[in-house]
C-alpha positions in Angstrom: -9.0 -3.4 -2.5 -7.6 -4.7 0.8 -11.1 -5.1 2.3 -11.6 -8.2 0.1 -8.4 -10.0 0.9 -8.1 -11.0 4.6 -4.3 -11.3 4.8 -4.0 -7.6 3.8 -6.0 -6.7 6.9 -4.2 -9.1 9.3 -0.5 -8.5 8.3 1.5 -5.4 7.8 3.4 -4.8 4.6 2.8 -3.8 1.0 -0.2 -5.3 -0.6 -0.8 -4.6 -4.3 -3.8 -5.5 -6.4 -2.6 -5.3 -10.0 -6.1 -4.6 -11.3 -7.6 -6.2 -14.4 -6.9 -4.7 -17.8 -9.0 -6.0 -20.8 -6.4 -6.1 -23.6 -8.9 -6.6 -26.5 -11.1 -3.7 -25.4 -8.3 -1.6 -24.0 -10.0 -0.7 -20.8 -9.5 -1.3 -17.1 -12.1 -3.6 -15.6 -10.9 -2.6 -12.2 -8.0 -0.3 -11.4 -4.8 -1.3 -9.6 -4.6 -0.4 -5.9 -2.0 -0.6 -3.3 -1.9 -0.4 0.5 1.1 -0.2 2.9 0.9 -0.6 6.6 3.8 -1.0 9.2 3.9 -2.4 12.7 4.1 1.1 14.1 0.8 2.3 12.6 1.8 4.0 9.4 -0.7 3.5 6.6 -0.6 4.7 3.0 -2.7 3.9 -0.1 -2.8 4.5 -3.8 -5.1 3.7 -6.6 -5.0 3.9 -10.4 -2.2 2.6 -12.7 0.1 5.7 -12.5 -0.4 6.3 -8.8 0.3 2.7 -7.9 3.4 2.6 -10.0 4.8 5.7 -8.4 3.7 4.6 -4.9 5.5 1.2 -5.1 8.6 2.9 -6.4 8.7 5.5 -3.6 7.2 3.8 -0.5 10.5 2.6 1.0 12.1 6.0 1.0 8.8 7.8 2.0 8.2 5.4 4.9 11.8 5.6 6.1 11.5 9.4 6.2 8.1 9.6 7.9 7.7 6.6 10.2 7.9 7.4 13.9 9.3 4.0 14.7 8.7 2.1 17.9 7.2 4.0 20.8 9.8 5.6 23.2 9.8 3.9 26.6 9.2 6.2 29.5 12.0 5.6 32.1 10.8 8.1 34.6 
């Protein structure tokens, strides 16, 4: 998903590909996908309609809980 869109590789944040659903045939032509990266190196991905919906709803809380934050400076 993100490999085809250069800004998703250059900038951190949440990038969501909404996929392509064919309404007349009732099928996904390509599934939704999401990728999250932060400035401190965290990276998470999700694919598929249900997983992307859950991912986008929970990423803020999950990231706040798991992110190591900025590196600690060594004052020795």
